[in-house]
PyMOL Python script that loads the backbone (N, CA, C, O; Angstrom):
from pymol import cmd

cmd.read_pdbstr("""\
ATOM      1  N   MET A   1      53.340  -3.601 -71.786  1.00  0.00           N
ATOM      2  CA  MET A   1      54.495  -3.393 -70.925  1.00  0.00           C
ATOM      3  C   MET A   1      55.342  -4.661 -70.827  1.00  0.00           C
ATOM      4  O   MET A   1      56.571  -4.611 -70.879  1.00  0.00           O
ATOM      5  N   PHE A   2      54.663  -5.789 -70.684  1.00  0.00           N
ATOM      6  CA  PHE A   2      55.423  -7.029 -70.537  1.00  0.00           C
ATOM      7  C   PHE A   2      55.946  -7.536 -71.872  1.00  0.00           C
ATOM      8  O   PHE A   2      56.815  -8.407 -71.894  1.00  0.00           O
ATOM      9  N   GLY A   3      55.443  -7.017 -72.979  1.00  0.00           N
ATOM     10  CA  GLY A   3      55.943  -7.372 -74.292  1.00  0.00           C
ATOM     11  C   GLY A   3      57.366  -6.886 -74.509  1.00  0.00           C
ATOM     12  O   GLY A   3      58.051  -7.336 -75.427  1.00  0.00           O
ATOM     13  N   LEU A   4      57.807  -5.966 -73.660  1.00  0.00           N
ATOM     14  CA  LEU A   4      59.157  -5.424 -73.755  1.00  0.00           C
ATOM     15  C   LEU A   4      60.212  -6.510 -73.579  1.00  0.00           C
ATOM     16  O   LEU A   4      61.289  -6.431 -74.169  1.00  0.00           O
ATOM     17  N   PHE A   5      59.911  -7.510 -72.782  1.00  0.00           N
ATOM     18  CA  PHE A   5      60.895  -8.539 -72.465  1.00  0.00           C
ATOM     19  C   PHE A   5      60.818  -9.758 -73.377  1.00  0.00           C
ATOM     20  O   PHE A   5      61.653 -10.656 -73.272  1.00  0.00           O
ATOM     21  N   ASN A   6      59.832  -9.805 -74.268  1.00  0.00           N
ATOM     22  CA  ASN A   6      59.720 -10.927 -75.199  1.00  0.00           C
ATOM     23  C   ASN A   6      60.752 -10.780 -76.312  1.00  0.00           C
ATOM     24  O   ASN A   6      60.964  -9.696 -76.854  1.00  0.00           O
ATOM     25  N   ASN A   7      61.381 -11.893 -76.630  1.00  0.00           N
ATOM     26  CA  ASN A   7      62.371 -11.890 -77.714  1.00  0.00           C
ATOM     27  C   ASN A   7      61.666 -12.033 -79.054  1.00  0.00           C
ATOM     28  O   ASN A   7      60.720 -12.810 -79.189  1.00  0.00           O
ATOM     29  N   ASP A   8      62.123 -11.298 -80.017  1.00  0.00           N
ATOM     30  CA  ASP A   8      61.602 -11.405 -81.367  1.00  0.00           C
ATOM     31  C   ASP A   8      62.447 -12.445 -82.097  1.00  0.00           C
ATOM     32  O   ASP A   8      63.631 -12.208 -82.337  1.00  0.00           O
ATOM     33  N   PRO A   9      61.871 -13.584 -82.456  1.00  0.00           N
ATOM     34  CA  PRO A   9      62.675 -14.645 -83.087  1.00  0.00           C
ATOM     35  C   PRO A   9      63.229 -14.246 -84.449  1.00  0.00           C
ATOM     36  O   PRO A   9      64.208 -14.828 -84.915  1.00  0.00           O
ATOM     37  N   THR A  10      62.613 -13.263 -85.086  1.00  0.00           N
ATOM     38  CA  THR A  10      63.091 -12.877 -86.417  1.00  0.00           C
ATOM     39  C   THR A  10      64.386 -12.083 -86.352  1.00  0.00           C
ATOM     40  O   THR A  10      65.131 -12.059 -87.332  1.00  0.00           O
ATOM     41  N   LYS A  11      64.679 -11.435 -85.238  1.00  0.00           N
ATOM     42  CA  LYS A  11      65.913 -10.651 -85.132  1.00  0.00           C
ATOM     43  C   LYS A  11      67.144 -11.539 -85.258  1.00  0.00           C
ATOM     44  O   LYS A  11      68.085 -11.205 -85.978  1.00  0.00           O
ATOM     45  N   LYS A  12      67.137 -12.659 -84.563  1.00  0.00           N
ATOM     46  CA  LYS A  12      68.277 -13.577 -84.620  1.00  0.00           C
ATOM     47  C   LYS A  12      68.406 -14.181 -86.019  1.00  0.00           C
ATOM     48  O   LYS A  12      69.510 -14.317 -86.547  1.00  0.00           O
ATOM     49  N   LEU A  13      67.266 -14.540 -86.610  1.00  0.00           N
ATOM     50  CA  LEU A  13      67.299 -15.092 -87.958  1.00  0.00           C
ATOM     51  C   LEU A  13      67.785 -14.058 -88.967  1.00  0.00           C
ATOM     52  O   LEU A  13      68.504 -14.396 -89.908  1.00  0.00           O
ATOM     53  N   GLN A  14      67.396 -12.801 -88.774  1.00  0.00           N
ATOM     54  CA  GLN A  14      67.818 -11.734 -89.683  1.00  0.00           C
ATOM     55  C   GLN A  14      69.334 -11.549 -89.632  1.00  0.00           C
ATOM     56  O   GLN A  14      69.971 -11.366 -90.669  1.00  0.00           O
ATOM     57  N   LYS A  15      69.910 -11.596 -88.436  1.00  0.00           N
ATOM     58  CA  LYS A  15      71.364 -11.468 -88.302  1.00  0.00           C
ATOM     59  C   LYS A  15      72.073 -12.641 -88.970  1.00  0.00           C
ATOM     60  O   LYS A  15      73.083 -12.460 -89.650  1.00  0.00           O
ATOM     61  N   THR A  16      71.541 -13.838 -88.772  1.00  0.00           N
ATOM     62  CA  THR A  16      72.131 -15.020 -89.391  1.00  0.00           C
ATOM     63  C   THR A  16      72.030 -14.933 -90.913  1.00  0.00           C
ATOM     64  O   THR A  16      72.968 -15.293 -91.624  1.00  0.00           O
ATOM     65  N   TYR A  17      70.892 -14.457 -91.407  1.00  0.00           N
ATOM     66  CA  TYR A  17      70.673 -14.274 -92.840  1.00  0.00           C
ATOM     67  C   TYR A  17      71.698 -13.306 -93.421  1.00  0.00           C
ATOM     68  O   TYR A  17      72.313 -13.594 -94.448  1.00  0.00           O
ATOM     69  N   GLU A  18      71.883 -12.173 -92.776  1.00  0.00           N
ATOM     70  CA  GLU A  18      72.836 -11.180 -93.260  1.00  0.00           C
ATOM     71  C   GLU A  18      74.265 -11.703 -93.220  1.00  0.00           C
ATOM     72  O   GLU A  18      75.060 -11.413 -94.114  1.00  0.00           O
ATOM     73  N   ARG A  19      74.593 -12.475 -92.186  1.00  0.00           N
ATOM     74  CA  ARG A  19      75.929 -13.052 -92.064  1.00  0.00           C
ATOM     75  C   ARG A  19      76.188 -14.055 -93.194  1.00  0.00           C
ATOM     76  O   ARG A  19      77.281 -14.086 -93.761  1.00  0.00           O
ATOM     77  N   LYS A  20      75.175 -14.879 -93.522  1.00  0.00           N
ATOM     78  CA  LYS A  20      75.322 -15.848 -94.613  1.00  0.00           C
ATOM     79  C   LYS A  20      75.542 -15.148 -95.948  1.00  0.00           C
ATOM     80  O   LYS A  20      76.374 -15.578 -96.747  1.00  0.00           O
ATOM     81  N   LEU A  21      74.799 -14.068 -96.193  1.00  0.00           N
ATOM     82  CA  LEU A  21      74.974 -13.337 -97.448  1.00  0.00           C
ATOM     83  C   LEU A  21      76.366 -12.715 -97.537  1.00  0.00           C
ATOM     84  O   LEU A  21      76.978 -12.687 -98.605  1.00  0.00           O
ATOM     85  N   GLU A  22      76.853 -12.223 -96.413  1.00  0.00           N
ATOM     86  CA  GLU A  22      78.194 -11.634 -96.404  1.00  0.00           C
ATOM     87  C   GLU A  22      79.255 -12.708 -96.672  1.00  0.00           C
ATOM     88  O   GLU A  22      80.200 -12.480 -97.426  1.00  0.00           O
ATOM     89  N   GLN A  23      79.090 -13.874 -96.053  1.00  0.00           N
ATOM     90  CA  GLN A  23      80.025 -14.970 -96.290  1.00  0.00           C
ATOM     91  C   GLN A  23      79.984 -15.398 -97.759  1.00  0.00           C
ATOM     92  O   GLN A  23      81.022 -15.684 -98.355  1.00  0.00           O
ATOM     93  N   ALA A  24      78.794 -15.441 -98.333  1.00  0.00           N
ATOM     94  CA  ALA A  24      78.655 -15.820 -99.741  1.00  0.00           C
ATOM     95  C   ALA A  24      79.383 -14.828-100.641  1.00  0.00           C
ATOM     96  O   ALA A  24      80.040 -15.220-101.605  1.00  0.00           O
ATOM     97  N   MET A  25      79.262 -13.550-100.324  1.00  0.00           N
ATOM     98  CA  MET A  25      79.942 -12.525-101.111  1.00  0.00           C
ATOM     99  C   MET A  25      81.465 -12.700-101.019  1.00  0.00           C
ATOM    100  O   MET A  25      82.169 -12.581-102.021  1.00  0.00           O
ATOM    101  N   LEU A  26      81.960 -12.981 -99.817  1.00  0.00           N
ATOM    102  CA  LEU A  26      83.401 -13.118 -99.631  1.00  0.00           C
ATOM    103  C   LEU A  26      83.965 -14.336-100.361  1.00  0.00           C
ATOM    104  O   LEU A  26      85.036 -14.259-100.962  1.00  0.00           O
ATOM    105  N   VAL A  27      83.245 -15.463-100.310  1.00  0.00           N
ATOM    106  CA  VAL A  27      83.751 -16.640-101.017  1.00  0.00           C
ATOM    107  C   VAL A  27      83.652 -16.459-102.529  1.00  0.00           C
ATOM    108  O   VAL A  27      84.468 -17.004-103.272  1.00  0.00           O
ATOM    109  N   ALA A  28      82.664 -15.699-102.989  1.00  0.00           N
ATOM    110  CA  ALA A  28      82.559 -15.420-104.425  1.00  0.00           C
ATOM    111  C   ALA A  28      83.746 -14.574-104.882  1.00  0.00           C
ATOM    112  O   ALA A  28      84.266 -14.772-105.980  1.00  0.00           O
ATOM    113  N   ARG A  29      84.164 -13.652-104.057  1.00  0.00           N
ATOM    114  CA  ARG A  29      85.336 -12.832-104.399  1.00  0.00           C
ATOM    115  C   ARG A  29      86.593 -13.673-104.498  1.00  0.00           C
ATOM    116  O   ARG A  29      87.499 -13.367-105.273  1.00  0.00           O
ATOM    117  N   ASN A  30      86.641 -14.739-103.706  1.00  0.00           N
ATOM    118  CA  ASN A  30      87.799 -15.634-103.739  1.00  0.00           C
ATOM    119  C   ASN A  30      87.686 -16.676-104.849  1.00  0.00           C
ATOM    120  O   ASN A  30      88.607 -17.469-105.046  1.00  0.00           O
ATOM    121  N   GLY A  31      86.569 -16.681-105.575  1.00  0.00           N
ATOM    122  CA  GLY A  31      86.425 -17.567-106.712  1.00  0.00           C
ATOM    123  C   GLY A  31      85.767 -18.904-106.419  1.00  0.00           C
ATOM    124  O   GLY A  31      85.685 -19.751-107.308  1.00  0.00           O
ATOM    125  N   ASP A  32      85.302 -19.114-105.208  1.00  0.00           N
ATOM    126  CA  ASP A  32      84.675 -20.390-104.849  1.00  0.00           C
ATOM    127  C   ASP A  32      83.168 -20.286-105.083  1.00  0.00           C
ATOM    128  O   ASP A  32      82.409 -19.995-104.158  1.00  0.00           O
ATOM    129  N   MET A  33      82.742 -20.524-106.315  1.00  0.00           N
ATOM    130  CA  MET A  33      81.347 -20.338-106.681  1.00  0.00           C
ATOM    131  C   MET A  33      80.446 -21.434-106.104  1.00  0.00           C
ATOM    132  O   MET A  33      79.256 -21.202-105.889  1.00  0.00           O
ATOM    133  N   ARG A  34      80.990 -22.599-105.857  1.00  0.00           N
ATOM    134  CA  ARG A  34      80.191 -23.672-105.261  1.00  0.00           C
ATOM    135  C   ARG A  34      79.814 -23.308-103.822  1.00  0.00           C
ATOM    136  O   ARG A  34      78.665 -23.492-103.420  1.00  0.00           O
ATOM    137  N   ALA A  35      80.759 -22.800-103.056  1.00  0.00           N
ATOM    138  CA  ALA A  35      80.461 -22.370-101.686  1.00  0.00           C
ATOM    139  C   ALA A  35      79.510 -21.177-101.701  1.00  0.00           C
ATOM    140  O   ALA A  35      78.643 -21.057-100.835  1.00  0.00           O
ATOM    141  N   ASN A  36      79.674 -20.303-102.679  1.00  0.00           N
ATOM    142  CA  ASN A  36      78.780 -19.156-102.824  1.00  0.00           C
ATOM    143  C   ASN A  36      77.342 -19.639-103.019  1.00  0.00           C
ATOM    144  O   ASN A  36      76.423 -19.137-102.371  1.00  0.00           O
ATOM    145  N   ALA A  37      77.152 -20.595-103.896  1.00  0.00           N
ATOM    146  CA  ALA A  37      75.812 -21.113-104.165  1.00  0.00           C
ATOM    147  C   ALA A  37      75.210 -21.764-102.927  1.00  0.00           C
ATOM    148  O   ALA A  37      74.026 -21.588-102.641  1.00  0.00           O
ATOM    149  N   THR A  38      76.023 -22.512-102.195  1.00  0.00           N
ATOM    150  CA  THR A  38      75.551 -23.175-100.984  1.00  0.00           C
ATOM    151  C   THR A  38      75.128 -22.162 -99.930  1.00  0.00           C
ATOM    152  O   THR A  38      74.053 -22.280 -99.342  1.00  0.00           O
ATOM    153  N   LEU A  39      75.973 -21.170 -99.695  1.00  0.00           N
ATOM    154  CA  LEU A  39      75.662 -20.157 -98.689  1.00  0.00           C
ATOM    155  C   LEU A  39      74.458 -19.310 -99.091  1.00  0.00           C
ATOM    156  O   LEU A  39      73.650 -18.932 -98.243  1.00  0.00           O
ATOM    157  N   THR A  40      74.342 -19.017-100.365  1.00  0.00           N
ATOM    158  CA  THR A  40      73.195 -18.250-100.837  1.00  0.00           C
ATOM    159  C   THR A  40      71.909 -19.051-100.671  1.00  0.00           C
ATOM    160  O   THR A  40      70.875 -18.496-100.299  1.00  0.00           O
ATOM    161  N   GLU A  41      71.968 -20.333-100.940  1.00  0.00           N
ATOM    162  CA  GLU A  41      70.801 -21.198-100.763  1.00  0.00           C
ATOM    163  C   GLU A  41      70.381 -21.245 -99.294  1.00  0.00           C
ATOM    164  O   GLU A  41      69.191 -21.186 -98.984  1.00  0.00           O
ATOM    165  N   GLU A  42      71.357 -21.351 -98.391  1.00  0.00           N
ATOM    166  CA  GLU A  42      71.058 -21.353 -96.962  1.00  0.00           C
ATOM    167  C   GLU A  42      70.448 -20.017 -96.535  1.00  0.00           C
ATOM    168  O   GLU A  42      69.520 -19.982 -95.727  1.00  0.00           O
ATOM    169  N   ALA A  43      70.971 -18.925 -97.079  1.00  0.00           N
ATOM    170  CA  ALA A  43      70.451 -17.594 -96.749  1.00  0.00           C
ATOM    171  C   ALA A  43      69.007 -17.451 -97.230  1.00  0.00           C
ATOM    172  O   ALA A  43      68.175 -16.878 -96.526  1.00  0.00           O
ATOM    173  N   GLU A  44      68.706 -17.965 -98.416  1.00  0.00           N
ATOM    174  CA  GLU A  44      67.340 -17.862 -98.937  1.00  0.00           C
ATOM    175  C   GLU A  44      66.365 -18.706 -98.114  1.00  0.00           C
ATOM    176  O   GLU A  44      65.200 -18.338 -97.964  1.00  0.00           O
ATOM    177  N   ALA A  45      66.833 -19.824 -97.585  1.00  0.00           N
ATOM    178  CA  ALA A  45      65.987 -20.634 -96.700  1.00  0.00           C
ATOM    179  C   ALA A  45      65.684 -19.866 -95.418  1.00  0.00           C
ATOM    180  O   ALA A  45      64.563 -19.907 -94.911  1.00  0.00           O
ATOM    181  N   LEU A  46      66.681 -19.172 -94.903  1.00  0.00           N
ATOM    182  CA  LEU A  46      66.462 -18.335 -93.717  1.00  0.00           C
ATOM    183  C   LEU A  46      65.487 -17.209 -94.024  1.00  0.00           C
ATOM    184  O   LEU A  46      64.629 -16.887 -93.202  1.00  0.00           O
ATOM    185  N   ARG A  47      65.615 -16.603 -95.211  1.00  0.00           N
ATOM    186  CA  ARG A  47      64.714 -15.520 -95.614  1.00  0.00           C
ATOM    187  C   ARG A  47      63.272 -16.012 -95.681  1.00  0.00           C
ATOM    188  O   ARG A  47      62.352 -15.304 -95.272  1.00  0.00           O
ATOM    189  N   ALA A  48      63.074 -17.222 -96.196  1.00  0.00           N
ATOM    190  CA  ALA A  48      61.736 -17.802 -96.264  1.00  0.00           C
ATOM    191  C   ALA A  48      61.175 -18.031 -94.858  1.00  0.00           C
ATOM    192  O   ALA A  48      59.990 -17.805 -94.616  1.00  0.00           O
ATOM    193  N   GLU A  49      62.013 -18.472 -93.952  1.00  0.00           N
ATOM    194  CA  GLU A  49      61.591 -18.691 -92.563  1.00  0.00           C
ATOM    195  C   GLU A  49      61.216 -17.366 -91.900  1.00  0.00           C
ATOM    196  O   GLU A  49      60.229 -17.297 -91.169  1.00  0.00           O
ATOM    197  N   ILE A  50      61.993 -16.320 -92.149  1.00  0.00           N
ATOM    198  CA  ILE A  50      61.689 -14.999 -91.594  1.00  0.00           C
ATOM    199  C   ILE A  50      60.344 -14.506 -92.123  1.00  0.00           C
ATOM    200  O   ILE A  50      59.520 -13.997 -91.363  1.00  0.00           O
ATOM    201  N   ASP A  51      60.129 -14.658 -93.416  1.00  0.00           N
ATOM    202  CA  ASP A  51      58.861 -14.243 -94.022  1.00  0.00           C
ATOM    203  C   ASP A  51      57.684 -15.020 -93.437  1.00  0.00           C
ATOM    204  O   ASP A  51      56.621 -14.457 -93.177  1.00  0.00           O
ATOM    205  N   ARG A  52      57.890 -16.318 -93.235  1.00  0.00           N
ATOM    206  CA  ARG A  52      56.826 -17.162 -92.672  1.00  0.00           C
ATOM    207  C   ARG A  52      56.478 -16.715 -91.254  1.00  0.00           C
ATOM    208  O   ARG A  52      55.302 -16.655 -90.895  1.00  0.00           O
ATOM    209  N   LEU A  53      57.493 -16.401 -90.445  1.00  0.00           N
ATOM    210  CA  LEU A  53      57.247 -15.966 -89.073  1.00  0.00           C
ATOM    211  C   LEU A  53      56.553 -14.603 -89.017  1.00  0.00           C
ATOM    212  O   LEU A  53      55.716 -14.362 -88.148  1.00  0.00           O
ATOM    213  N   LYS A  54      56.904 -13.720 -89.943  1.00  0.00           N
ATOM    214  CA  LYS A  54      56.279 -12.402 -89.948  1.00  0.00           C
ATOM    215  C   LYS A  54      54.811 -12.469 -90.364  1.00  0.00           C
ATOM    216  O   LYS A  54      53.997 -11.669 -89.902  1.00  0.00           O
ATOM    217  N   LYS A  55      54.471 -13.421 -91.233  1.00  0.00           N
ATOM    218  CA  LYS A  55      53.075 -13.552 -91.671  1.00  0.00           C
ATOM    219  C   LYS A  55      52.218 -14.200 -90.591  1.00  0.00           C
ATOM    220  O   LYS A  55      51.049 -13.852 -90.419  1.00  0.00           O
ATOM    221  N   GLY A  56      52.804 -15.135 -89.873  1.00  0.00           N
ATOM    222  CA  GLY A  56      52.019 -15.920 -88.910  1.00  0.00           C
ATOM    223  C   GLY A  56      52.150 -15.464 -87.560  1.00  0.00           C
ATOM    224  O   GLY A  56      51.544 -16.036 -86.653  1.00  0.00           O
TER     225      GLY A  56
END
""", "prot")
cmd.dss("prot")
cmd.show_as("cartoon", "prot")
cmd.util.cbc("prot")
cmd.orient("prot")
């Protein structure tokens, strides 16, 4: 019952991850491949953190 009020830390990270991927897609459409690579790298780091939290 009290678990209802606990925040799931992966939810916030998941939203940030999805936002980074969307930004990467938009900059790739505009031709900025360097920014695309940077944003994709940041998104993959977030994905690794989400996976780590779900396992532990």
